[in-house]
Structures are given as structure tokens and as C-alpha cells.
C-alpha positions in Angstrom: 0.0 0.1 -0.2 3.3 2.3 1.0 4.3 2.1 -2.1 1.3 2.3 -4.5 0.9 5.7 -3.1 4.2 6.6 -3.1 4.3 5.7 -6.9 0.7 7.4 -6.8 2.7 11.0 -5.8 5.7 10.5 -8.4 4.2 8.8 -11.4 0.8 9.8 -11.3 2.2 13.4 -11.4 -0.9 15.5 -13.3 -3.1 12.7 -14.2 -4.3 12.0 -10.8 -3.5 16.1 -10.0 -0.9 15.6 -6.7 1.9 17.2 -6.2 4.8 16.1 -4.7 5.7 16.3 -1.1 8.5 18.2 0.4 10.5 16.7 3.0 8.8 18.4 5.8 5.7 17.0 4.8 6.6 13.6 4.3 8.0 13.9 7.5 4.8 14.6 9.3 3.0 11.8 7.5 5.6 9.3 8.5 5.4 10.5 12.2 1.8 10.8 12.6 1.2 7.7 10.5 3.5 6.0 13.6 1.1 7.7 16.5 -1.9 6.6 14.6 -0.2 2.4 14.7 -0.1 1.8 18.3 -2.9 3.7 19.3 -5.4 1.6 17.0 -3.2 -1.9 18.0 -4.7 -0.7 21.5 -8.3 -0.2 20.7 -8.4 -3.7 18.6 -7.0 -5.4 21.9 -9.9 -3.9 24.2 -12.8 -6.8 24.6 -16.2 -5.8 22.7 -17.8 -6.9 25.8 -16.3 -4.3 27.9 -17.7 -1.8 25.3 -21.0 -3.7 25.8 -20.8 -3.8 29.4 -20.4 0.3 29.4 -23.1 0.8 27.3 -25.7 -1.3 28.2 -27.6 0.9 30.6 -27.9 4.1 28.2 -29.5 1.6 25.1 -31.9 0.6 27.4 -33.0 3.6 28.0 -37.3 4.2 27.3 -38.1 7.3 25.0 -41.1 8.6 26.5 -44.1 9.6 24.1 -44.1 13.5 23.0 -47.2 15.3 24.8 -50.3 16.7 22.2 -48.1 19.9 22.5 -45.0 18.8 21.9 -46.6 17.4 18.8 -48.8 20.2 17.5 -45.7 22.4 17.8 -43.3 20.4 15.9 -46.2 20.4 13.1 -46.2 24.1 13.1 -43.7 25.9 10.3 
């Protein structure tokens, strides 16, 4: 994937409407990507069951029906 992206920039040029990155921009890109990888790994290591336990009380909330006044006020322009 990285090789294809580099090829798009150096070979694609005007056909893909891209311009080459400067050295500073390349460095920013590599550093930001390197910082995102550990975060993505950590998120994938967290069990889905943990999220189910945390958010289960919120998913069982009962929504009260709107009163007649609220329904009529929503219909008015």
C-alpha cells in the first residue's frame, strides 16, 4: 500500500492531480502514521464485551412519548 501511494505521487503527477511532498511534509506524514499505529492496536485489543457492559445501561433507556402540545409545536412552521 505504501509503495502504491508513493508511486501515485511520483508517477501519477498531472494525471492524478497530485504534487510531490516536501521533505518536511514527508516527515510529518511518517511521524503521524507512526503515532496512529499503537493507538489502533490498543483499540483493537479492548474487548467488545467491555464496551457492551459500559454502554448497556444507555441502550435500555425508555423514550417517553411526546405530549400533544409538543407534537403540535413540531408540526407548526
